[in-house]
C-alpha positions in Angstrom: -5.8 -16.3 -27.8 -5.6 -16.6 -24.0 -2.6 -15.2 -22.2 -1.0 -17.6 -19.7 -0.5 -15.8 -16.4 -0.5 -18.7 -13.9 2.1 -18.3 -11.2 2.8 -14.6 -12.1 3.1 -12.0 -9.3 1.1 -8.8 -9.4 3.3 -6.2 -7.8 2.5 -3.1 -9.9 0.6 -2.3 -13.1 3.9 -1.6 -14.8 4.8 -5.3 -14.8 1.7 -6.2 -16.9 1.6 -5.8 -20.7 -1.4 -4.7 -22.7 -2.5 -8.2 -23.5 -2.4 -9.3 -19.9 -4.4 -6.2 -18.8 -7.0 -7.0 -21.5 -7.1 -10.6 -20.4 -7.9 -9.5 -16.8 -10.6 -7.1 -18.1 -12.2 -9.8 -20.3 -12.1 -12.4 -17.6 -13.7 -9.9 -15.1 -16.4 -9.1 -17.7 -17.2 -12.8 -18.1 -17.2 -13.5 -14.3 -19.4 -10.5 -13.7 -22.0 -11.6 -16.3 -22.0 -15.1 -14.8 -22.4 -13.7 -11.3 -25.4 -11.6 -12.3 -27.2 -14.9 -13.3 -26.2 -16.6 -10.1 -23.5 -18.7 -11.7 -20.3 -19.0 -9.8 -17.8 -21.3 -11.5 -15.7 -23.2 -8.8 -12.4 -22.3 -10.6 -10.5 -22.2 -7.3 -12.0 -25.1 -5.5 -9.6 -26.4 -2.9 -7.3 -23.3 -3.2 -6.5 -20.9 -0.4 -5.5 -17.2 -0.4 -3.4 -16.0 2.5 -4.1 -12.3 3.1 -1.6 -10.2 5.1 -3.0 -6.8 6.2 -0.8 -4.1 7.7 -3.2 -1.3 6.5 -6.9 -1.3 7.3 -9.3 -2.0 4.5 -13.0 -2.3 3.7 -13.3 -3.0 0.0 -10.1 -4.9 -0.4 -10.8 -7.4 2.3 -14.5 -7.9 1.6 -14.1 -8.2 -2.2 -11.2 -10.7 -2.0 -12.9 -12.8 0.6 -16.2 -12.9 -1.1 -14.6 -13.3 -4.5 -12.6 -16.2 -3.3 -15.7 -17.8 -1.8 -17.6 -17.4 -5.1 -14.8 -19.2 -7.0 -14.9 -22.1 -4.6 -11.8 -21.3 -2.6 -11.0 -20.0 0.9 -9.5 -16.7 2.0 -7.5 -16.6 5.2 -7.3 -13.1 6.9 -4.0 -12.5 8.7 -3.5 -9.3 10.6 0.2 -8.3 10.5 0.4 -7.8 14.3 -0.8 -11.4 14.8 2.0 -12.9 12.7 5.6 -13.6 13.7 6.5 -10.7 11.4 5.5 -8.5 14.3 8.1 -10.2 16.5 11.0 -10.0 14.1 10.7 -12.9 11.7 12.1 -12.0 8.3 9.9 -11.4 5.3 11.8 -14.0 3.5 11.1 -16.7 6.1 7.4 -15.7 6.3 7.2 -16.0 2.5 8.8 -19.4 2.4 6.6 -20.8 5.2 3.4 -19.4 3.8 4.2 -20.8 0.4 4.0 -24.3 2.0 0.4 -23.6 3.2 -1.4 -21.4 0.7 -1.8 -21.1 -3.1 -1.3 -17.3 -3.3 -0.4 -14.5 -0.9 -2.0 -11.1 -0.9 -0.4 -8.3 1.1 -1.7 -4.7 1.9 1.1 -2.8 3.5 3.1 0.5 3.6 6.5 -0.3 2.0 6.6 -1.5 -1.6 10.1 -3.0 -1.0 8.5 -5.4 1.5 6.1 -6.7 -1.2 9.0 -7.1 -3.6 11.0 -9.0 -1.0 8.0 -11.2 -0.2 7.6 -12.1 -3.9 11.3 -12.8 -4.1 11.1 -15.6 -1.5 7.6 -16.9 -2.1 7.0 -19.9 -4.3 3.4 -18.9 -5.0 1.9 -15.8 -6.7 2.0 -12.6 -4.6 -0.6 -9.9 -5.1 0.0 -6.4 -4.0 -3.3 -5.1 -2.6 -1.8 -1.6 -1.9 1.5 -0.1 -0.9 2.5 3.6 -0.5 3.9 3.3 -4.1 1.3 1.3 -6.1 -2.2 0.0 -6.1 -2.4 -2.3 -9.1 -5.6 -4.2 -8.2 -7.4 -0.8 -8.0 -6.1 0.6 -11.3 -7.2 -2.7 -13.1 -10.6 -2.2 -11.6 -10.6 1.4 -12.9 -9.7 0.4 -16.4 -12.3 -2.3 -16.4 -15.0 0.2 -15.2 -14.0 2.7 -17.9 -14.1 -0.1 -20.5 -17.5 -1.2 -19.2 -19.0 2.3 -19.3 -17.4 3.6 -22.6 -17.0 0.4 -24.6 -13.3 1.0 -25.2 -10.1 2.3 -23.6 -7.9 3.4 -26.5 -8.3 7.1 -27.3 -10.2 8.0 -24.1 -8.9 10.8 -22.0 -8.6 10.3 -18.2 -7.9 13.2 -16.0 -6.8 12.6 -12.5 -7.4 15.6 -10.2 -5.7 16.0 -6.8 -2.5 14.6 -5.3 -0.3 13.6 -8.2 2.3 11.9 -6.1 0.4 9.1 -4.4 -0.1 5.4 -5.1 -3.2 5.9 -7.3 -1.6 8.6 -9.4 1.5 6.4 -9.7 -0.6 3.5 -10.9 -3.0 5.3 -13.2 -0.3 7.3 -15.0 1.4 4.0 -16.0 -1.8 2.0 -16.5 -3.6 4.4 -18.9 -0.9 4.5 -21.6 -0.5 0.7 -21.4 -4.0 0.5 -23.0 -3.8 3.5 -25.2 -5.6 6.0 -23.0 -4.6 9.6 -22.8 -3.8 10.8 -19.3 -3.7 14.2 -17.6 -2.7 14.8 -14.1 -4.1 18.1 -12.7 -2.3 18.8 -9.4 -0.9 21.7 -7.4 2.7 22.4 -8.4 4.3 20.8 -5.3 2.1 17.6 -5.6 2.8 16.6 -9.2 3.9 13.2 -10.3 7.3 11.6 -9.4 9.6 12.6 -12.3 10.9 9.0 -12.7 7.3 7.6 -12.9 6.3 10.4 -15.3 9.3 9.6 -17.5 8.3 5.9 -17.5 4.7 6.8 -18.5 5.9 9.0 -21.3 8.1 6.2 -22.6 5.2 3.8 -22.6 3.0 6.4 -24.3 5.5 6.6 -27.2 4.6 3.0 -28.1 0.9 3.3 -27.6 0.2 6.7 -29.1 -1.1 8.1 -25.8 -0.6 11.6 -24.6 0.6 12.3 -21.1 0.1 15.8 -19.7 0.7 17.4 -16.3 -0.9 20.7 -15.3 -1.5 22.8 -12.2 -4.7 24.2 -13.7 -7.7 21.9 -12.8 -10.0 23.5 -15.4 -7.5 23.1 -18.2 -6.8 19.6 -17.1 -10.4 18.3 -17.3 -11.1 19.9 -20.7 -12.4 17.2 -23.1 -11.9 14.5 -20.4 -14.0 11.3 -20.8 -13.1 10.1 -17.3 -12.5 12.2 -14.2 -10.7 10.6 -11.3 -9.9 11.7 -7.8 -8.6 10.4 -4.5 -8.4 11.6 -0.9 -6.2 14.7 -0.3 -4.7 13.2 2.9 -3.6 9.6 2.7 -2.9 7.3 5.6 0.3 8.6 7.3 -0.1 12.2 6.1 -2.5 13.4 8.9 0.1 16.0 10.2 -0.1 17.7 6.7 -3.9 17.9 6.7 -4.3 21.6 7.3 -1.8 22.6 4.6 -3.3 20.1 2.1 -6.8 21.5 2.7 -5.5 24.8 1.5 -3.3 23.6 -1.3 -6.0 21.4 -2.9 -8.9 23.8 -2.6 -9.1 24.5 -6.3 -8.9 20.8 -7.2 -12.2 19.6 -5.8 -14.4 17.7 -8.3 -17.7 19.7 -8.1 -20.4 20.5 -10.6 -18.5 23.6 -11.9 -15.3 21.7 -12.6 -17.2 18.8 -14.1 -18.9 21.2 -16.5 -15.6 21.7 -18.2 -15.2 18.0 -19.1 -17.1 16.2 -21.9 -20.9 16.2 -21.3 -20.9 12.4 -21.0 -17.8 12.2 -18.8 -17.9 9.7 -16.0 -16.5 10.4 -12.5 -14.5 7.8 -10.5 -13.1 7.6 -7.0 -11.2 4.6 -5.5 -12.9 5.2 -2.1 -13.0 5.9 0.8 -14.1 9.4 -0.2 -14.1 12.4 2.1 -17.3 14.1 0.9 -17.0 17.8 0.7 -13.2 17.7 0.3 -12.0 16.1 -2.9 -15.5 15.5 -4.2 -18.9 17.0 -3.5 -22.1 15.1 -2.7 -23.7 16.4 -5.8 -21.1 14.9 -8.1 -20.6 11.6 -6.1 -24.3 10.9 -6.0 -25.0 12.5 -9.4 -25.8 10.9 -12.8 -22.2 11.0 -14.1 -20.8 9.2 -11.1 -19.8 5.5 -11.5 -18.2 5.4 -8.1 -20.3 2.6 -6.6 -20.2 0.5 -9.9 -16.5 0.9 -9.7 -16.5 -0.3 -6.1 -18.6 -3.4 -7.1 -16.2 -4.1 -9.9 -13.3 -4.6 -7.5 -14.8 -8.0 -6.6 -15.1 -9.1 -10.2 -11.6 -7.9 -11.1 -10.1 -9.5 -8.0 -11.8 -12.8 -9.0 -10.2 -12.4 -12.5 -6.8 -11.8 -11.0 -7.0 -14.8 -8.7 -8.4 -17.1 -11.4 -5.6 -16.2 -13.8 -2.7 -16.1 -11.4 -3.6 -19.2 -9.3 
């Protein structure tokens, strides 16, 4: 039975239930199969997506623009410094005005509170395309990719290696137990998950049977993992911490030696952009167990599914 999601906002993965996540995955699977045969259903013909970008992007912008085009709609790119937001107009006023023009609003920005406020005043769906707190469109892509490669999600073990207190870790630790995956965060002691988010994940896990673990030992963390995941060690805005982070994360690089401690058929994921030679080596990223570029492609199919279901 289809789940009705029309008009819903997507602000974080925590606001979706298991059935809604599965609906997005199944819709992405269908749209990907149809795209491979050159079939692009004009589901969003006559619809417009307004895209506000305060943070730069490659994959997010291209995948949403191309995805909207493939579904028959139009994507309108709006750089934040070109909007009246940059001259002091309130987020609430911007939301109300844009709701009169477009059928959905996408925003990629720093403050999660800004996205929440935008959704409060908008009369159309708001899609969070990344904040410092959460990255729901990416984690949905990651779940779809794991499902595509492994044929299931429930019972799989995902290990995230690296900075446990960034937007990807925040999103994965909530998303994994939503679908019955076990999740381990392997991070240095001072970069482990936010206690409130960890507690929320553990509460979700009680209902799904998932196991949530946190460790400061990368080798122990990847043991028996089906999926290894990493992200950059220095996120946008953390450049002043680079030297210290390079030292702190040295033992948390995904390389062939670390990969050897996971399951033999484990897959490796990265949300990109990757800093090769830091959080991941060339040998792993370009190796047979990497699904990084399939994962990148899947962003477009998942984004199409999100837009089709919400708009």
